[in-house]
N, C-alpha and C positions, 0 to 999 in steps of 0.2 A: 382537540389536542390531547385531552385525557384518554380518549378512546385509542388514539394512535400509540400513546405511551403504554397503555395496557396491552395492546396487541404486540408491541415490541417486546414487552416483558414475557408474554406467553410464548412467543416464538423463541425468544432466548432460552427459556426454561426447557422447551422441547429439544432444541439443538444442543444445549449444554448437558443434557442428561445422557447422552450417548457415549459413555466412557468405557474404556478397557485399558489394561496396562500397556498393550501394544500401541494403541492410538494416543494414549497420554504421552508416551515417549516421542512419537512422530510429531504431534502438535507442539510439544515443547521445543523440539528441534526446529520446526518450521517457523516458529515465532521468535526464535533467538536471532538477534541482529548480527552478532559477531560470526556466526557460522557461515554467513553468506559472503564474507570477505573474499574467499577464493573464487567464488562465482563472479563477483564484481571485478576482481583483478583479471580473470580470464576474459571477461567481456571487454574491458578496457584494452587489453593486449590484442584481442582479435580486431577490435575497431581500428586501432592504430595500424595494425598490419594490413588490414583490408582497405581502409579508407584514407590512409596517409594523412594529408593535411585536413581533409574534411572531418577526420575524427576529432580534431580539436573543437570544431564547431558542434559536432554531435554531442561530445562530452560536456561542453559548456552549457548547451541548451538543456540536456537532461538534468544536469546539476541544478540549473535554474528552476526547472519544473519541480524537481524534488524539494529544493529549498523553499520555494513558494508554498508548495503543498504542506510541508512540515511547519512552516511559520504560521500559516493561516490556521491549520488544525490545532497546533500546540500553543502558539503565541496569542491567537485571537479567540478562536472558538471555545476551547476548553475553559479559559478564565472567564469568558463572557457568559456562557450558558451554565457553567458549574453543575453539569449533570453528573451525578455520582456514577462511577463504574458499578456494574452489577455486584461485584465482589465487595463493594463498600456500601451497598444499599441495604439498610437494616431490615427491610421488608422481604428481602430475598436471601439473606445470608444462610438461613437453615436449609434452603432448597438447592443451593449452588454446588456443583461438583467442581472443585479446583484442583488441578494437577500441578500447578506452579504458583508462584507468588502473584499478588494482585496488581502491583503497579501503582501509579499515581492515583490520586483521589478522584479526578474527573476524567471522563471518557468520551465526551461528545466534542469532536468527532475523532475517529481513529486515525492516528498518525501512521500506523503500520499500513492501513488500507490506502491512505492518501499517497504515501511514498511508493509503495509497490505498484500501485496502478499508474502513478506518474511515469515510472520507468517503463512498465510494460506497454502502456498506450503510446508513449512517445515513440518507442522503437517500432511499434506496429504501424504508426502513421508515416514515419520517415524512411523506413527500409523498404526495398522493393519486394514484390511478391515472391521472388525466388527464395526468400527467407521464411516461407510460410510455416514450416515446421518450427523454426525458432520463435516465430511470433506466437504460435499456439502454445508452445512451452512457456513463454513469458506470461501469457494471460493465465494459464493454468497455475503457474507458480504464484501469481498475485492473488488468485481466487483462494488457493489453499492457505497461504499466509493470512489472508483476511479471515477466512473461516476459523483458523486456529485461534484467533482472538476471541471469538464467541465460545468456542469449545473450552478454552482455558478460563472463562469467566471474566475476562477483562473488558469486554464490550458487548453492548446490545447490537442486534442486527441493524438497527437504524444508524448506529454510530459507524459501522463499517460500510454500510451502503452509501452514506453521505461522504465518508472519507474516500471511497472508491470514485464517486462522482467528482469530488474536488480534485483528486489526483488526475483523473482523466481530463478534466477541463484545463488544468494547468499544462498538461502534456499537449493538449490540442493547441493552446495558445503558443507554446514554444515550437510546435511543429510548423505553425504558420510562419514563424520567423525564419525557419531553416532555409527554404528556397530563396527568400528575399536576401538573406545574408550571403548565401553562396553566390547569387547573381551580382550582388553589390561589391563583393570583395573577391577579385580574381585569384587571390592567394589560396582560397579554399576550394577552387575548382579542380585542383590536381589530386 
């Protein structure tokens, strides 16, 4: 376990050291939750327009996937493991490049990664393949948001990797419920 933690720190230091003023601004933007509100609103409006009643079920299930991911990451994992964020780790503080604030004290596992991957993976699993470009954009968005957390010094690579896996798993579970609920409740078939 100590070897894994050391490897995680070494990979973090390598990835965190790639700073420039341009990328600092991009990564701060990507990591900010509030800037994505127009994107989320556009997604909701499109789903309502395209899927009508089915959109209710799609939106409820993606909210459940994100909610479970966030609760498990922030409500269970962070307080249980109490692994310091890199920016709070005294052994790393002099080596970290930080372009933005640090965030809470504990970082294992990343809520940003869990939540963005829950959204991206859920829609990748439930939408048809004719939305391939949109699916690729969602996964790329989740990857960049997740990487931004390492770049900004808020998470180790292991934090974001396990957050992405958690979000993907919650999305998978919720995607399994989608066809069952559509078939069980005729209201959602239109």
